[in-house]
C-alpha distance (Angstrom), angle and dihedral (degrees) to the residues before:
residue distance angle dihedral
M1 . . .
L2 3.82 . .
S3 3.79 91.7 .
S4 3.79 90.9 50.9
E5 3.80 96.6 45.3
L6 3.85 100.7 38.8
R7 3.79 100.6 36.0
G8 3.83 110.2 132.1
V9 3.83 94.8 -0.9
L10 3.82 121.1 140.8
L11 3.81 114.0 -133.0
S12 3.80 116.8 -153.0
C13 3.81 121.2 -126.5
N14 3.78 93.8 -159.8
G15 3.78 124.1 109.0
V16 3.81 117.3 11.2
N17 3.83 91.6 -2.9
G18 3.81 90.9 68.4
V19 3.82 134.5 63.4
P20 2.94 118.5 -107.3
S21 3.78 92.3 29.4
C22 3.82 95.0 -159.2
S23 3.77 95.9 71.7
D24 3.77 101.2 158.1
Y25 3.82 93.9 107.9
I26 3.83 99.6 26.3
A27 3.79 123.6 91.0
P28 3.83 115.4 -119.5
A29 3.83 90.3 -120.2
Y30 3.83 89.6 66.9
R31 3.83 95.9 49.1
I32 3.82 127.7 90.1
C33 3.83 126.4 -148.4
I34 3.80 110.0 -136.6
L35 3.84 96.5 -163.6
P36 3.82 113.4 113.0
G37 3.80 112.1 -99.9
A38 3.82 95.4 24.4
K39 3.79 126.6 127.2
P40 3.84 120.0 -128.1
S41 3.82 98.6 -104.2
D42 3.84 99.0 34.2
S43 3.80 119.6 124.4
F44 3.82 92.1 -169.4
I45 3.78 134.7 27.4
L46 3.77 128.7 -155.9
S47 3.79 113.0 -116.3
N48 3.81 90.9 -133.0
D49 3.84 90.5 64.6
Y50 3.81 91.2 44.1
L51 3.84 93.4 53.8
A52 3.80 92.3 45.1
Q53 3.81 93.3 50.8
Q54 3.81 99.2 38.1
Y55 3.85 103.7 36.4
E56 3.81 103.1 11.3
Q57 3.80 86.2 -121.0
Y58 3.79 114.7 143.2
T59 3.78 119.0 -158.2
S60 3.79 90.4 -143.2
Q61 3.83 87.9 68.6
I62 3.81 94.3 60.3
W63 3.82 91.7 105.0
I64 3.80 90.4 59.0
D65 3.82 89.4 59.3
F66 3.82 91.3 46.5
V67 3.82 92.3 52.0
A68 3.81 89.8 47.6
A69 3.84 91.2 52.7
V70 3.83 90.7 50.1
L71 3.80 91.9 49.1
F72 3.81 91.2 50.1
F73 3.81 89.6 51.0
V74 3.82 91.7 51.0
L75 3.80 91.2 46.3
F76 3.79 96.5 51.5
T77 3.81 92.2 41.6
A78 3.81 89.8 54.1
L79 3.82 91.7 47.0
T80 3.82 90.6 50.6
A81 3.81 91.9 50.1
L82 3.81 92.4 48.2
C83 3.81 92.3 48.8
M84 3.80 92.8 49.4
E85 3.81 90.3 49.0
Y86 3.80 102.2 43.9
V87 3.81 109.4 16.2
D88 3.81 112.5 91.8
L89 3.81 108.7 -142.2
K90 3.77 103.5 -157.3
Q91 3.78 123.2 -164.0
E92 3.75 115.5 -108.6
G93 3.75 133.3 -165.1
T94 3.78 129.6 26.5
I95 3.80 100.1 -79.3
T96 3.80 95.2 102.5
K97 3.79 122.0 45.5
L98 3.76 119.4 -167.3
Y99 3.80 122.3 -162.4
K100 3.74 130.0 -170.8
K101 3.75 113.5 -109.9
D102 3.80 95.6 -113.8
T103 3.82 95.3 42.4
S104 3.82 100.8 46.7
P105 3.82 111.8 129.9
Q106 3.79 114.7 -104.8
V107 3.80 106.1 -122.3
E108 3.78 96.2 174.3
S109 3.78 108.3 108.2
T110 3.77 130.1 -176.3
E111 3.80 90.1 -99.2
A112 3.80 91.1 52.0
Q113 3.79 90.8 49.9
L114 3.80 90.9 51.4
K115 3.80 89.5 49.4
Q116 3.78 89.2 50.2
E117 3.79 90.8 52.8
K118 3.81 90.5 54.2
T119 3.80 91.3 56.4
R120 3.79 93.9 53.6
Q121 3.77 110.7 119.0
E122 3.78 116.4 -177.5
T123 3.81 98.6 -149.8
S124 3.79 131.2 149.7
M125 3.78 131.8 178.3
N126 3.80 130.4 -160.1
W127 3.78 134.5 172.4
K128 3.78 146.4 172.4
Q129 3.78 112.8 -154.7
Y130 3.79 141.5 -175.9
L131 3.81 118.6 -177.1
T132 3.80 127.8 -174.9
E133 3.81 120.7 -174.9
L134 3.79 118.5 -151.1
L135 3.82 108.1 -131.3
S136 3.80 97.4 171.2
L137 3.78 139.5 -21.8
D138 3.80 91.2 -78.4
T139 3.81 103.3 25.8
N140 3.80 130.2 72.3
R141 3.79 131.1 177.2
Q142 3.79 125.2 -151.0
L143 3.82 109.8 -132.9
L144 3.81 101.0 168.2
N145 3.76 124.1 26.2
N146 3.81 121.8 -173.9
V147 3.81 95.8 -32.6
A148 3.83 105.1 172.6
D149 3.79 119.5 169.2
I150 3.80 144.6 144.3
V151 3.80 128.0 -134.0
K152 3.78 102.7 -159.0
S153 3.76 128.4 -153.8
G154 3.80 113.1 -85.5
N155 3.82 95.5 9.8
F156 3.78 132.9 117.3
T157 3.79 111.8 -138.3
A158 3.81 119.2 -164.4
L159 3.81 119.2 -150.7
I160 3.80 109.4 -157.0
G161 3.79 138.1 164.3
S162 3.77 141.8 122.2
S163 3.79 124.4 -68.3
G164 3.79 109.7 -65.5
P165 3.85 106.5 19.8
S166 3.85 91.4 119.5
K167 3.81 99.4 -101.2
T168 3.80 93.1 144.1
T169 3.80 89.5 39.6
L170 3.80 90.7 57.8
L171 3.81 91.4 51.9
D172 3.81 90.5 48.2
V173 3.79 90.5 52.0
L174 3.80 92.2 49.2
D175 3.80 89.3 51.8
N176 3.83 93.0 47.7
R177 3.81 93.7 -115.5
K178 3.82 98.4 127.2
I179 3.81 106.7 88.5
I180 3.83 104.8 150.0
S181 3.80 98.1 56.6
T182 3.78 134.4 73.5
I183 3.81 109.1 -101.6
E184 3.77 122.7 -170.2
G185 3.78 129.3 178.2
N186 3.80 137.6 49.6
I187 3.79 136.5 -78.1
Y188 3.79 119.5 -158.4
M189 3.78 132.8 -170.6
N190 3.80 113.7 -164.0
G191 3.79 88.0 -11.9
E192 3.81 95.7 -56.2
H193 3.77 132.4 102.5
L194 3.79 116.1 -96.8
A195 3.79 113.5 -86.6
N196 3.80 129.2 -153.1
D197 3.81 91.4 -92.2
F198 3.83 93.8 60.4
E199 3.81 92.9 107.7
N200 3.81 90.1 52.8
L201 3.81 91.4 54.5
T202 3.79 99.0 46.7
D203 3.81 138.0 48.8
Y204 3.79 127.2 -145.2
C205 3.81 120.7 -163.9
E206 3.78 109.2 -167.3
Q207 3.78 125.7 -143.4
I208 3.81 90.7 -109.3
D209 3.77 104.8 26.2
V210 3.79 127.5 176.0
H211 3.78 118.6 -131.0
N212 3.78 133.2 176.4
P213 3.83 107.5 -102.7
N214 3.82 91.9 -159.4
E215 3.80 94.8 59.4
A216 3.79 128.5 86.1
M217 3.80 121.1 -126.2
Y218 3.80 93.0 -108.9
K219 3.81 92.8 51.9
A220 3.81 91.7 45.6
L221 3.81 89.7 57.4
Q222 3.78 93.5 39.6
F223 3.82 92.6 58.0
P224 3.86 96.7 63.1
A225 3.80 90.5 37.7
Y226 3.80 90.7 60.3
L227 3.82 93.7 45.0
C228 3.82 100.2 41.2
Q229 3.81 97.3 48.9
F230 3.77 125.6 73.6
A231 3.78 123.1 -96.0
D232 3.81 92.6 -115.1
V233 3.82 89.8 64.0
S234 3.79 109.2 95.5
K235 3.80 123.1 -123.5
E236 3.80 89.7 -116.2
E237 3.80 90.2 59.5
K238 3.81 91.9 45.9
N239 3.79 91.3 50.3
A240 3.80 88.9 47.7
C241 3.81 88.2 54.9
V242 3.80 89.5 54.4
E243 3.78 90.2 50.6
Q244 3.80 89.6 51.4
V245 3.80 91.4 53.2
L246 3.81 91.2 50.3
D247 3.78 89.7 47.9
L248 3.81 91.9 48.7
L249 3.80 96.4 53.9
K250 3.78 89.6 101.9
M251 3.78 109.0 89.3
Q252 3.78 96.8 -130.3
R253 3.79 91.4 53.0
I254 3.80 89.8 51.2
A255 3.78 90.2 52.7
D256 3.82 92.1 47.4
A257 3.81 89.3 51.0
C258 3.84 89.8 55.6
W259 3.78 94.2 -122.9
S260 3.82 117.8 161.5
V261 3.80 114.8 -128.9
L262 3.83 128.3 -175.6
C263 3.80 111.7 -173.1
T264 3.81 132.8 179.0
I265 3.82 117.7 -136.3
H266 3.81 120.4 -164.7
Q267 3.82 99.6 176.5
P268 3.82 107.4 25.2
S269 3.78 113.4 -162.7
V270 3.81 124.1 -166.7
T271 3.81 93.4 -107.6
L272 3.79 95.0 45.3
F273 3.79 94.6 44.5
G274 3.80 91.1 51.4
H275 3.83 91.0 66.7
F276 3.81 93.3 66.5
D277 3.81 125.7 87.3
H278 3.82 97.7 -163.9
F279 3.75 134.7 17.1
L280 3.79 136.2 -162.0
L281 3.79 117.3 -148.4
L282 3.81 117.8 -159.7
R283 3.77 127.5 -168.5
R284 3.79 128.0 -154.8
G285 3.77 110.1 -67.3
G286 3.79 94.3 37.5
N287 3.82 94.7 -81.0
T288 3.78 121.6 151.5
A289 3.80 115.1 -121.1
Y290 3.82 97.5 173.7
F291 3.78 142.1 -9.7
G292 3.77 125.0 179.0
E293 3.77 146.4 78.1
T294 3.76 121.4 -28.9
G295 3.79 94.3 -149.7
K296 3.78 128.8 -158.4
D297 3.80 109.3 -32.1
S298 3.85 85.7 -4.1
R299 3.80 89.0 -72.8
T300 3.81 96.0 141.5
M301 3.79 91.9 53.5
I302 3.81 93.4 45.3
D303 3.82 93.0 48.6
Y304 3.82 90.5 53.9
F305 3.80 93.9 56.2
E306 3.79 94.5 40.0
F307 3.82 90.4 50.3
N308 3.82 89.5 54.3
S309 3.82 94.1 53.8
G310 3.77 95.3 -87.9
P311 3.82 123.5 149.1
T312 3.78 119.2 -82.2
C313 3.80 114.7 -102.9
S314 3.79 113.6 -137.3
P315 3.83 118.5 -138.2
E316 3.82 90.8 -114.7
A317 3.82 94.8 52.3
N318 3.79 127.5 93.9
P319 3.85 105.6 -106.3
A320 3.81 93.8 -149.6
E321 3.80 94.1 50.8
N322 3.79 90.4 44.4
I323 3.82 91.4 55.3
L324 3.81 91.8 46.2
E325 3.79 89.9 53.4
C326 3.81 89.5 47.4
V327 3.82 94.9 57.0
G328 3.80 93.0 40.6
A329 3.80 96.4 -105.1
G330 3.80 97.4 114.0
T331 3.79 131.3 84.1
A332 3.81 93.9 -91.4
G333 3.78 102.5 18.0
K334 3.80 120.5 144.0
V335 3.79 118.4 -160.4
I336 3.79 112.1 -135.2
T337 3.81 100.6 151.6
D338 3.78 128.2 46.8
W339 3.80 95.3 -122.4
T340 3.80 92.7 -178.1
Q341 3.78 91.4 61.6
V342 3.80 90.9 42.1
W343 3.80 89.3 55.6
L344 3.80 94.2 47.8
N345 3.81 90.6 52.0
S346 3.80 95.6 43.3
P347 3.83 125.2 103.7
K348 3.81 88.9 -122.2
A349 3.81 91.9 64.9
T350 3.81 91.2 49.0
A351 3.80 91.4 48.3
L352 3.81 89.8 49.6
E353 3.81 91.7 54.0
D354 3.80 90.9 49.0
E355 3.80 92.1 48.7
M356 3.80 92.0 50.8
E357 3.78 90.6 50.4
T358 3.82 90.8 48.4
I359 3.81 92.0 51.9
H360 3.79 91.7 49.0
N361 3.82 94.0 48.8
S362 3.80 94.4 46.7
I363 3.81 94.0 64.4
D364 3.80 121.1 97.1
H365 3.81 100.6 -129.4
T366 3.82 92.5 -173.5
V367 3.80 93.2 72.7
N368 3.81 111.8 101.6
C369 3.78 116.5 -141.7
R370 3.77 129.8 -168.8
V371 3.79 105.1 -99.1
E372 3.81 124.1 176.6
K373 3.79 129.0 158.1
Y374 3.81 92.9 -136.5
A375 3.78 121.7 31.6
Q376 3.82 93.4 -157.9
L377 3.78 131.6 49.1
F378 3.79 122.8 -114.9
W379 3.82 97.9 -95.5
P380 3.83 96.6 51.6
Q381 3.81 88.7 47.8
L382 3.80 90.3 50.9
Y383 3.80 90.8 48.9
Y384 3.81 95.9 51.6
V385 3.80 94.5 43.5
F386 3.83 93.3 46.1
K387 3.80 90.7 47.7
R388 3.79 92.1 50.1
I389 3.81 93.2 49.6
N390 3.80 93.0 49.1
I391 3.81 92.3 49.3
S392 3.80 89.1 50.9
W393 3.81 91.3 50.8
W394 3.81 91.5 46.9
R395 3.80 89.8 54.7
S396 3.82 92.0 50.1
P397 3.84 105.0 65.7
S398 3.80 93.0 160.3
Y399 3.80 90.4 57.0
N400 3.81 91.6 49.5
V401 3.82 93.0 48.4
E402 3.80 90.2 48.7
R403 3.80 92.2 50.5
L404 3.81 92.2 47.3
S405 3.80 94.4 46.4
N406 3.81 92.0 47.0
A407 3.79 91.0 50.6
V408 3.83 93.4 48.5
F409 3.80 100.2 42.1
M410 3.78 95.5 39.3
Q411 3.78 89.6 51.6
K412 3.82 91.4 48.8
G413 3.79 91.5 47.7
H414 3.78 91.4 48.2
K415 3.82 91.4 50.3
A416 3.81 91.2 48.5
S417 3.79 92.0 51.4
L418 3.78 91.0 50.2
L419 3.82 90.9 48.2
K420 3.80 91.6 52.5
R421 3.78 92.2 49.2
T422 3.82 90.7 49.2
T423 3.83 91.5 52.2
I424 3.81 93.1 50.2
K425 3.77 91.0 46.9
T426 3.82 90.6 51.5
I427 3.82 93.0 50.9
C428 3.78 92.1 47.8
Q429 3.80 91.5 51.9
L430 3.82 96.7 55.0
P431 3.83 113.2 133.7
T432 3.74 117.0 -98.4
S433 3.81 89.5 -124.0
V434 3.80 89.4 71.6
Y435 3.79 91.3 60.3
N436 3.81 91.4 43.7
E437 3.78 92.8 52.5
T438 3.81 92.5 48.7
């Protein structure tokens, strides 16, 4: 490090490095440099001579140290790779307990089953959407084109596609977040048009969502539970709803509770894709390439594409990636077949339209339900939001100190600047008689 940092640097012999040190009135010929490697009448010394004399370190040997550092890096990298490949790191202690699949203890009791039955919500959602985005006064861009699908009760539906086929746009439309585009089509929940309380009945977790880092998970779920439920619902029931959500975070419990879930997947792995019952595949331009069941080991989905002249999926391949490559949404996909037109002409698309019409016609539209845009009045909303903000500030002492210090010191600095300007202005406005008298 010394050879690299001090190579070719001139070190001064002035000051404490020379004898006598007070050299203001002494000629340089009568002064001595006390640094190792210096000559008697030198005012400067080269760092190379200083390192060689003081530490026996020669700057010409710097490449030997560099080669040694590289060899150490290669050695330890090789040792790390060998240890990760051949050393068996066994778990120790009693923190983790592993059970065989057939011998795992059954924790579901009768009370838990009754609780599970209470959380069952028979809810389905279907839609048919067209979306046009206004780019300029004369140019429009089609983002969604004839996207018709059903999210059934108790099913996991995967929404996949390449980058840019309007996956996030579709979710924004379903959550009523697209307000500057032209939207055509219908969205139904349980066969009825969406009411004003739709946002209170559903949850939307965005791809890049913003959460409060100073809030626990329970409190984060408790906040929307208090605001999205009516005032006549007791706090005990609202807290019980939060407990149900925490208990339903396991996927199988969500399926047993008949909740409808639509989830976007950007990098579908074999294990992750196997958890979903249905999947919706979008192509660029918001066109539907497939919607339906995945089947066991994704066999139903694979048979559909192979039946329509798609490539054969090997047993070792990832079914999701294979389908993305087939429709041209993968990294090396080549589009040979117009899969959008194949889907529109397929029996599955016709059956989907018939099923949506059946769901819509089976609903009794004469039944009046309690529908309000906001479940709580203004003052309860203000109370819960104000309480949440104050708790967040209380748990951020560094933020509070920074705000207080900025307010104090900025105010003091501002006052000082104003005082200085006032003083200068006063001096500049002195009467001319003062100067005449002086």
